C-alpha positions as CSV (number, residue, x, y, z in Angstrom):
1,M,-6.8,-51.7,-33.2
2,T,-3.9,-54.7,-32.9
3,V,-0.7,-54.6,-34.5
4,D,-1.9,-57.2,-37.0
5,E,-4.7,-54.8,-38.2
6,F,-2.7,-51.8,-38.6
7,G,0.0,-54.2,-40.8
8,K,-3.3,-55.1,-43.2
9,I,-3.8,-51.1,-43.5
10,K,-0.1,-50.5,-43.9
11,N,0.0,-53.2,-46.8
12,A,-3.2,-52.1,-48.4
13,V,-1.9,-48.5,-48.6
14,L,1.6,-49.5,-49.8
15,L,0.0,-51.4,-52.7
16,K,-1.7,-48.3,-53.8
17,L,1.3,-46.2,-53.7
18,K,3.1,-48.7,-55.7
19,D,1.3,-46.9,-58.5
20,L,2.6,-43.5,-58.0
21,H,4.1,-41.8,-61.0
22,P,8.2,-42.2,-61.4
23,S,8.1,-38.3,-61.7
24,L,7.1,-38.1,-57.9
25,T,10.9,-38.4,-56.7
26,Y,10.1,-36.8,-53.2
27,H,6.2,-37.4,-52.7
28,S,7.0,-41.4,-53.0
29,M,6.7,-44.4,-50.9
30,G,9.7,-43.9,-49.2
31,H,8.4,-40.5,-48.1
32,T,5.6,-41.9,-46.7
33,L,7.3,-44.3,-44.8
34,D,9.6,-41.8,-43.7
35,V,6.6,-39.7,-42.3
36,L,5.2,-42.8,-40.5
37,E,8.3,-43.6,-38.8
38,Q,8.9,-40.1,-37.6
39,C,5.4,-39.7,-36.4
40,I,6.1,-42.7,-34.3
41,R,9.2,-41.2,-33.2
42,I,8.0,-37.6,-32.3
43,A,4.9,-39.1,-30.5
44,G,7.3,-41.0,-28.3
45,A,9.5,-38.0,-27.7
46,E,6.0,-35.8,-26.9
47,G,5.4,-38.5,-24.2
48,I,2.1,-39.8,-26.3
49,T,1.2,-43.2,-24.7
50,D,-2.3,-43.6,-25.9
51,E,-2.4,-46.5,-28.3
52,H,-5.5,-45.5,-30.4
53,E,-4.5,-42.0,-30.7
54,I,-0.9,-43.3,-32.1
55,F,-3.0,-45.6,-34.5
56,L,-5.0,-42.7,-35.8
57,L,-1.5,-40.7,-36.3
58,K,-0.1,-43.7,-38.0
59,V,-3.1,-44.2,-40.5
60,A,-3.0,-40.4,-41.3
61,A,0.7,-40.7,-42.1
62,L,0.2,-43.6,-44.5
63,Y,-2.9,-41.7,-46.2
64,H,-1.5,-38.1,-46.3
65,D,0.1,-38.2,-49.8
66,T,-2.3,-41.0,-51.4
67,G,-3.8,-38.1,-53.1
68,F,-0.9,-37.5,-55.4
69,L,-2.1,-40.8,-56.9
70,L,-4.8,-38.6,-58.7
71,V,-3.9,-35.1,-58.3
72,Y,-0.6,-32.7,-57.7
73,R,-2.0,-29.8,-56.5
74,Q,-4.6,-29.9,-53.5
75,H,-3.8,-33.7,-53.0
76,E,-4.6,-33.7,-49.2
77,E,-8.4,-33.5,-50.0
78,E,-8.1,-36.3,-52.6
79,G,-6.1,-38.2,-50.0
80,C,-9.0,-37.8,-47.6
81,K,-11.5,-39.1,-50.2
82,I,-9.1,-42.2,-51.0
83,F,-9.1,-42.8,-46.8
84,L,-12.9,-42.2,-46.4
85,E,-13.3,-44.8,-49.3
86,D,-11.5,-47.4,-47.5
87,A,-12.2,-46.6,-43.9
88,H,-15.5,-48.7,-43.8
89,L,-13.2,-51.5,-44.2
90,F,-11.3,-50.7,-40.8
91,G,-13.9,-50.4,-38.5
92,L,-13.4,-46.7,-37.6
93,T,-15.9,-44.5,-35.9
94,E,-17.1,-41.3,-37.6
95,A,-15.2,-39.5,-34.8
96,D,-12.2,-41.5,-35.7
97,Q,-12.7,-40.8,-39.4
98,Q,-13.0,-37.1,-38.9
99,K,-9.6,-36.9,-36.7
100,I,-7.7,-38.6,-39.5
101,T,-8.9,-36.4,-42.1
102,R,-8.1,-33.7,-40.1
103,L,-4.8,-35.0,-39.5
104,I,-4.3,-35.4,-43.4
105,M,-5.5,-31.8,-44.2
106,V,-3.2,-30.4,-41.7
107,T,-0.2,-31.4,-43.6
108,Q,-1.3,-28.9,-46.3
109,L,0.9,-25.8,-46.6
110,P,1.2,-23.6,-44.7
111,Q,0.7,-25.7,-41.8
112,T,-1.7,-24.5,-39.1
113,P,-1.7,-27.7,-36.3
114,M,-4.3,-26.8,-33.6
115,N,-3.5,-29.8,-31.3
116,I,-0.3,-32.0,-30.4
117,M,-1.4,-34.9,-32.7
118,E,-1.4,-32.4,-35.6
119,K,1.7,-30.8,-34.5
120,I,3.1,-34.4,-34.7
121,I,2.4,-35.1,-38.1
122,C,3.5,-32.0,-39.3
123,D,6.7,-32.1,-38.1
124,A,6.9,-35.4,-39.2
125,D,6.2,-34.5,-42.8
126,L,9.1,-31.9,-42.8
127,D,11.2,-33.9,-40.5
128,Y,14.0,-33.9,-43.1
129,L,14.6,-30.2,-43.2
130,G,16.6,-30.5,-39.9
131,R,18.4,-33.9,-41.0
132,D,21.8,-34.9,-42.3
133,D,20.1,-36.3,-45.5
134,F,18.3,-33.1,-46.1
135,F,20.4,-32.1,-49.2
136,E,19.7,-35.5,-50.8
137,I,15.9,-35.5,-50.1
138,A,15.7,-31.7,-51.1
139,D,17.3,-32.7,-54.4
140,N,14.6,-35.2,-54.8
141,L,12.0,-32.4,-54.5
142,R,14.0,-30.2,-56.9
143,R,13.7,-32.6,-59.5
144,E,9.9,-33.3,-58.9
145,F,9.2,-29.4,-58.8
146,L,11.3,-29.1,-62.2
147,W,9.1,-32.0,-63.7
148,Y,5.7,-30.4,-62.5
149,N,6.9,-27.0,-63.2
150,I,6.3,-25.5,-59.8
151,V,10.0,-23.9,-60.4
152,A,11.0,-22.8,-63.8
153,D,14.7,-23.3,-63.2
154,N,17.4,-24.2,-60.5
155,T,17.7,-20.5,-59.7
156,A,13.9,-20.4,-58.9
157,W,14.4,-23.6,-56.9
158,E,17.2,-22.5,-54.8
159,N,15.3,-19.4,-54.2
160,L,12.3,-21.1,-53.3
161,Q,13.7,-23.5,-50.9
162,Y,15.8,-20.6,-49.0
163,K,12.6,-18.7,-48.6
164,F,10.9,-22.2,-47.4
165,L,13.6,-22.9,-44.8
166,M,13.6,-19.3,-43.6
167,Q,9.8,-19.1,-42.8
168,H,9.6,-23.0,-41.5
169,A,9.4,-23.6,-38.0
170,Y,9.0,-26.9,-36.2
171,H,5.6,-27.3,-33.8
172,T,6.8,-30.0,-31.5
173,E,9.2,-29.0,-28.5
174,S,11.1,-32.3,-29.5
175,S,11.4,-31.4,-32.8
176,R,12.5,-27.9,-32.2
177,L,15.3,-29.5,-29.9
178,L,16.4,-32.2,-32.1
179,R,16.1,-30.8,-35.7
180,E,16.0,-26.9,-35.6
181,P,19.7,-26.8,-34.7
182,I,20.6,-28.9,-37.9
183,K,18.1,-26.9,-39.8
184,Q,19.9,-23.7,-39.0
185,Q,23.3,-25.3,-40.3
186,H,21.7,-26.0,-43.8
187,I,20.3,-22.5,-43.6
188,A,23.8,-21.1,-43.2
189,R,25.4,-23.4,-45.6
190,I,22.8,-22.3,-48.4
191,R,23.5,-18.6,-47.2
192,H,27.1,-19.2,-47.8
193,D,26.9,-21.0,-51.2
194,E,24.9,-18.0,-52.4
195,V,27.5,-15.8,-51.4
196,A,30.6,-17.7,-52.6
């Protein structure tokens, strides 16, 4: 696939994502674009050079949260359906379609990636946990979780977030080196704030 062909796919998906509900303050177009960017970055850091594999990863990143257009829970399955409805437009083989749907599904929590490509998209999806913009992005997720009654109040959110951070582990070596130390700083700060 050429850069131009990927551009057409990207534009088509972003056009769809403009219809995401405003209450999706975390699972937004911005999150999708961030995951796409992090997939490319992590793939490079992991030494992935196969252009076709990177293309499949990028398409999966674009589609991984499109299911939020239809449902909140089990959105990954809906995202696969949306992708498969579009796949014939891209001239993808059956094998490529299976790889992309697997990449979409593996972002479902808890993550259980089985190969390097799956590890990359999983780490890209939760990259923010080990970044300086963590608290800003986490607040977007807090507001979304309150809207959809995933948590009842801010205390429940804080407990859920702390538990999630404690259980989370990056899958790629590059993310462990780059993001894990900062994530541990966030955990320490949250723990300190709870005690204070």
